N, C-alpha and C positions, 0 to 999 in steps of 0.2 A: 824783273815782272815772272811772276812764277805762270801764269796761262796764257796762252795766244787772247788776243779780242776777238771776239766772232759776230756776226750779224745775227740778235736775236729773228727766226725765223715765226711767220706771223702762221696761225690754222686756219687755211683758208679755207680746209675742206679741202674732197676731189675734184679734179678739176675735170671741164666737159672733152671727155674723148670722142672724135665722131666716127671713130671707127669702131666703137663697142655699140654706138648704138646700129652701124647697119650689121656688125656680127648677132648680135642679137638678130635683127629681124630675117639674118639668114638663115639663123638656128630653127627659128620659132619654121619656117616656109620645112625646112628638111622635116620636120617632127608633123607637119600636116602630110604632105607629101607622103613618107611611112605610112600614118597613119589612115590617108586615105589605101593604101597599097596591102591593107591587112595584114602589115607585116609587125607593127610593137599597135601596141593597143590592149582590150582589156585581157587579162592573163591570168583570169580564172575560168578554169575547165566546166563547164556542165555536160559535156557527159564523160560518164562513169565504165568501169571495165566491170561486165556480169555480174563478178564476185562481190561488187563494192553495191550494188542496185538493191533497194527496198525488194523486201520478203528473199533473197535468192539466200541459199542453205548457203551459209557461208562455215567455209574450215578453214584455216589456216593452215593447219598441219602443225601444230605444234603438238 
């Protein structure tokens, strides 16, 4: 015999993991809490330095 016999694996797909669903919910709650505290969220700045405002004299010193 050249190889050992092995039982064929059936592709059943991923099994249900109860810890994964709970971990996803905890992660969503943590993100929601940080968004409410203003720590994470909109990262686009709306304020500009005076040199970048419209109509200002732009001198980049080049």
